[in-house]
SEZA-986011 format. One record per residue (C-alpha): residue in one letter; x, y, z. Coordinates in steps of 0.2 Angstrom, whole numbers. Each point is the difference from the previous one (the first is absolute). Example, Ala and Ser with C-alpha at 12.3 -4.5 7.8 and 13.67 -1.06 7.14 Angstrom:
2
<rest=A&east=62&north=-22&up=39>
<rest=S&east=6&north=17&up=-3>
***
This chain:
246
<rest=M&east=1540&north=238&up=1117>
<rest=N&east=-8&north=-12&up=13>
<rest=S&east=-17&north=-4&up=4>
<rest=S&east=-10&north=-7&up=14>
<rest=P&east=-16&north=-7&up=0>
<rest=L&east=-11&north=13&up=10>
<rest=N&east=-12&north=-12&up=5>
<rest=A&east=13&north=-12&up=7>
<rest=S&east=-9&north=2&up=17>
<rest=T&east=-19&north=0&up=3>
<rest=N&east=2&north=13&up=13>
<rest=L&east=8&north=14&up=-9>
<rest=I&east=-11&north=12&up=-12>
<rest=A&east=9&north=2&up=-15>
<rest=S&east=1&north=19&up=-5>
<rest=A&east=9&north=13&up=-13>
<rest=S&east=6&north=18&up=2>
<rest=V&east=8&north=11&up=-12>
<rest=I&east=13&north=12&up=4>
<rest=L&east=-4&north=15&up=-12>
<rest=L&east=16&north=11&up=-2>
<rest=R&east=0&north=16&up=-12>
<rest=L&east=16&north=13&up=-4>
<rest=N&east=-9&north=17&up=3>
<rest=D&east=12&north=17&up=-3>
<rest=G&east=14&north=-13&up=5>
<rest=N&east=-8&north=-5&up=16>
<rest=L&east=-5&north=-19&up=3>
<rest=E&east=-17&north=-2&up=5>
<rest=V&east=-13&north=-13&up=3>
<rest=L&east=-15&north=-3&up=2>
<rest=L&east=-9&north=-3&up=19>
<rest=L&east=-17&north=-5&up=4>
<rest=Q&east=-7&north=3&up=17>
<rest=K&east=-13&north=-14&up=8>
<rest=N&east=-17&north=1&up=5>
<rest=R&east=3&north=0&up=23>
<rest=D&east=-12&north=-13&up=0>
<rest=I&east=7&north=-14&up=-13>
<rest=T&east=18&north=-10&up=0>
<rest=F&east=15&north=12&up=3>
<rest=G&east=-14&north=14&up=4>
<rest=G&east=8&north=18&up=0>
<rest=S&east=16&north=-6&up=-8>
<rest=W&east=8&north=6&up=-17>
<rest=V&east=2&north=-15&up=-13>
<rest=F&east=5&north=-3&up=-18>
<rest=P&east=-15&north=-4&up=-9>
<rest=G&east=-5&north=-18&up=1>
<rest=G&east=-11&north=-16&up=9>
<rest=R&east=-4&north=-17&up=-1>
<rest=V&east=3&north=-11&up=-15>
<rest=D&east=-21&north=-4&up=-5>
<rest=N&east=-6&north=-15&up=-9>
<rest=S&east=-3&north=10&up=-15>
<rest=D&east=20&north=5&up=-1>
<rest=I&east=2&north=-20&up=1>
<rest=A&east=-10&north=-4&up=-14>
<rest=Q&east=9&north=14&up=-12>
<rest=S&east=18&north=-8&up=5>
<rest=D&east=7&north=-6&up=-15>
<rest=G&east=13&north=-11&up=10>
<rest=A&east=15&north=12&up=-2>
<rest=P&east=11&north=3&up=14>
<rest=F&east=-11&north=13&up=12>
<rest=S&east=-15&north=2&up=-12>
<rest=T&east=-12&north=-3&up=13>
<rest=E&east=8&north=12&up=12>
<rest=R&east=4&north=13&up=-17>
<rest=N&east=-21&north=-1&up=1>
<rest=A&east=-4&north=5&up=15>
<rest=A&east=12&north=16&up=0>
<rest=Y&east=-7&north=5&up=-16>
<rest=R&east=-17&north=0&up=7>
<rest=E&east=3&north=6&up=17>
<rest=C&east=12&north=13&up=-5>
<rest=L&east=-15&north=5&up=-11>
<rest=E&east=-15&north=-2&up=12>
<rest=E&east=11&north=9&up=14>
<rest=S&east=6&north=14&up=-8>
<rest=G&east=-8&north=2&up=-19>
<rest=I&east=19&north=-3&up=-9>
<rest=S&east=0&north=-14&up=-13>
<rest=I&east=18&north=-9&up=-3>
<rest=E&east=5&north=-11&up=-10>
<rest=K&east=4&north=-15&up=8>
<rest=N&east=15&north=-7&up=-12>
<rest=R&east=9&north=14&up=7>
<rest=L&east=-2&north=-4&up=18>
<rest=I&east=17&north=-5&up=8>
<rest=P&east=-3&north=-13&up=16>
<rest=V&east=13&north=5&up=11>
<rest=S&east=-3&north=-9&up=18>
<rest=E&east=-13&north=-10&up=8>
<rest=W&east=-3&north=3&up=18>
<rest=T&east=-10&north=-13&up=11>
<rest=T&east=-8&north=4&up=19>
<rest=P&east=8&north=-5&up=14>
<rest=V&east=-7&north=-17&up=6>
<rest=I&east=-3&north=9&up=17>
<rest=R&east=-14&north=11&up=-9>
<rest=P&east=-17&north=-6&up=2>
<rest=K&east=-4&north=6&up=-20>
<rest=R&east=13&north=-4&up=-12>
<rest=F&east=5&north=5&up=-18>
<rest=R&east=10&north=-6&up=-13>
<rest=T&east=3&north=17&up=-10>
<rest=L&east=10&north=3&up=-19>
<rest=F&east=5&north=17&up=-2>
<rest=F&east=4&north=5&up=-15>
<rest=I&east=8&north=16&up=-5>
<rest=Y&east=-6&north=12&up=-15>
<rest=D&east=6&north=15&up=-9>
<rest=A&east=-15&north=13&up=0>
<rest=T&east=10&north=14&up=-7>
<rest=F&east=-8&north=2&up=-15>
<rest=L&east=-19&north=-5&up=6>
<rest=T&east=-12&north=11&up=-6>
<rest=D&east=-16&north=-4&up=11>
<rest=S&east=-4&north=8&up=16>
<rest=V&east=-2&north=-7&up=16>
<rest=V&east=-19&north=-4&up=5>
<rest=I&east=-3&north=-9&up=17>
<rest=D&east=-17&north=-6&up=6>
<rest=H&east=-1&north=11&up=16>
<rest=G&east=-5&north=-19&up=10>
<rest=E&east=15&north=-12&up=-1>
<rest=I&east=12&north=15&up=-2>
<rest=V&east=-4&north=18&up=6>
<rest=N&east=16&north=9&up=-7>
<rest=Y&east=16&north=-2&up=-13>
<rest=Q&east=15&north=10&up=-1>
<rest=W&east=16&north=-3&up=-13>
<rest=I&east=15&north=6&up=11>
<rest=E&east=18&north=-1&up=0>
<rest=I&east=4&north=-16&up=9>
<rest=N&east=13&north=10&up=12>
<rest=E&east=-15&north=9&up=4>
<rest=A&east=-10&north=-14&up=5>
<rest=L&east=12&north=-8&up=10>
<rest=R&east=4&north=17&up=10>
<rest=L&east=-19&north=1&up=2>
<rest=H&east=-1&north=-17&up=6>
<rest=Q&east=14&north=5&up=12>
<rest=S&east=-8&north=14&up=8>
<rest=K&east=-18&north=-10&up=0>
<rest=S&east=-9&north=12&up=-12>
<rest=L&east=-3&north=-15&up=-13>
<rest=V&east=-1&north=-20&up=5>
<rest=L&east=10&north=-13&up=-10>
<rest=A&east=0&north=-19&up=3>
<rest=G&east=15&north=-8&up=2>
<rest=P&east=1&north=-6&up=-18>
<rest=A&east=-3&north=15&up=-8>
<rest=F&east=13&north=10&up=11>
<rest=V&east=13&north=-15&up=-3>
<rest=Q&east=-4&north=2&up=-18>
<rest=L&east=1&north=19&up=-2>
<rest=S&east=18&north=-1&up=11>
<rest=Q&east=6&north=-11&up=-13>
<rest=F&east=-6&north=13&up=-16>
<rest=K&east=3&north=16&up=10>
<rest=N&east=18&north=3&up=-9>
<rest=I&east=-5&north=-5&up=-17>
<rest=L&east=9&north=13&up=-13>
<rest=N&east=-6&north=-7&up=-15>
<rest=L&east=-15&north=-11&up=0>
<rest=H&east=1&north=-8&up=-17>
<rest=D&east=16&north=-7&up=4>
<rest=E&east=-7&north=-4&up=16>
<rest=L&east=-15&north=-10&up=-8>
<rest=T&east=13&north=-7&up=-14>
<rest=K&east=8&north=-9&up=15>
<rest=L&east=-15&north=-4&up=11>
<rest=Q&east=-6&north=-10&up=-15>
<rest=Q&east=17&north=-10&up=0>
<rest=N&east=-1&north=-3&up=20>
<rest=D&east=-7&north=-15&up=8>
<rest=L&east=-17&north=1&up=10>
<rest=Q&east=3&north=6&up=19>
<rest=F&east=-6&north=-9&up=12>
<rest=Y&east=-6&north=7&up=18>
<rest=T&east=-8&north=-9&up=14>
<rest=P&east=4&north=10&up=16>
<rest=R&east=4&north=-6&up=15>
<rest=V&east=-3&north=9&up=16>
<rest=H&east=10&north=3&up=15>
<rest=L&east=-4&north=13&up=14>
<rest=I&east=8&north=14&up=5>
<rest=E&east=-1&north=15&up=11>
<rest=G&east=-10&north=12&up=-9>
<rest=G&east=-5&north=-12&up=-12>
<rest=A&east=4&north=-11&up=-12>
<rest=V&east=12&north=-7&up=-13>
<rest=C&east=-4&north=-11&up=-13>
<rest=L&east=12&north=-11&up=-10>
<rest=Y&east=1&north=-6&up=-15>
<rest=S&east=9&north=-11&up=-10>
<rest=G&east=19&north=2&up=-3>
<rest=D&east=1&north=5&up=19>
<rest=D&east=11&north=-8&up=9>
<rest=C&east=-10&north=-4&up=15>
<rest=Y&east=-15&north=-2&up=-13>
<rest=E&east=1&north=-20&up=4>
<rest=C&east=1&north=5&up=19>
<rest=L&east=-18&north=4&up=3>
<rest=N&east=-13&north=-11&up=1>
<rest=P&east=-13&north=3&up=-15>
<rest=N&east=-15&north=-4&up=10>
<rest=A&east=1&north=13&up=15>
<rest=A&east=9&north=17&up=6>
<rest=S&east=13&north=-2&up=11>
<rest=D&east=4&north=13&up=10>
<rest=D&east=16&north=-6&up=11>
<rest=D&east=16&north=8&up=3>
<rest=A&east=13&north=-12&up=-7>
<rest=T&east=-8&north=0&up=-18>
<rest=T&east=-2&north=20&up=4>
<rest=N&east=21&north=0&up=3>
<rest=R&east=1&north=-13&up=-15>
<rest=L&east=-9&north=13&up=-12>
<rest=E&east=11&north=15&up=4>
<rest=K&east=17&north=-11&up=-3>
<rest=A&east=-7&north=-7&up=-19>
<rest=I&east=11&north=3&up=-13>
<rest=N&east=-11&north=1&up=-14>
<rest=Q&east=-16&north=8&up=4>
<rest=H&east=-16&north=-1&up=-9>
<rest=R&east=-13&north=7&up=11>
<rest=L&east=-13&north=13&up=3>
<rest=Y&east=-1&north=8&up=16>
<rest=M&east=-19&north=8&up=4>
<rest=Y&east=1&north=9&up=14>
<rest=K&east=-17&north=11&up=8>
<rest=Q&east=9&north=14&up=4>
<rest=A&east=15&north=2&up=-8>
<rest=P&east=4&north=0&up=-20>
<rest=W&east=1&north=-20&up=-9>
<rest=E&east=14&north=-3&up=-7>
<rest=Y&east=5&north=-13&up=-15>
<rest=V&east=14&north=-8&up=3>
<rest=A&east=8&north=-10&up=-15>
<rest=Q&east=19&north=-3&up=4>
<rest=F&east=10&north=-14&up=-7>
<rest=T&east=17&north=-4&up=-1>
<rest=R&east=1&north=-14&up=-14>
***
């Protein structure tokens, strides 16, 4: 897998997150934690994770993603009480907050098979106020009904994993895939916004430094053949589109 330095830009906050998946009576579930409303991403439901700190860097052995694995392990233990094996963390994607946002993160997402974990979830009721193991499709349904709030990256990742039929085979495939990079570019539309990702025909058309809203761009987006985007409506259900012809 390819790697990119998390500290390539001084205004990016390096962080790591782990998507814990498990099979429970044949159903694929994910662990979600609810953030305290008074902190960053407050009130939203997230995967265990957080910023890379100095101890993660100091303990790095120089192997690819070693620092981020350390952060994912530490944050998972601190936020959920679950101890995972660092060498079983599979890096799947790197998300960088759009340039237009004042506070920017570069987060490495790992996936982890938690089917056979025996640890009970323990939260601090401070930074994390609630948790649930939940079927992926149910989490997406609750988000669409506004009963549960997911951030864009979590919505996209769960949308990509919702149709997994064999977790072992999917993880084996992910180990062989290249890391996927996401730096959204934003276009404002009636009723919300659309975030474009690399691979979309219109991705390079959008200014990374500002959100666009002109009608000409809206028309180009509607006519694009290859689409990789997330429609984030304020009232209507969100829609993740990954449509490629080549």
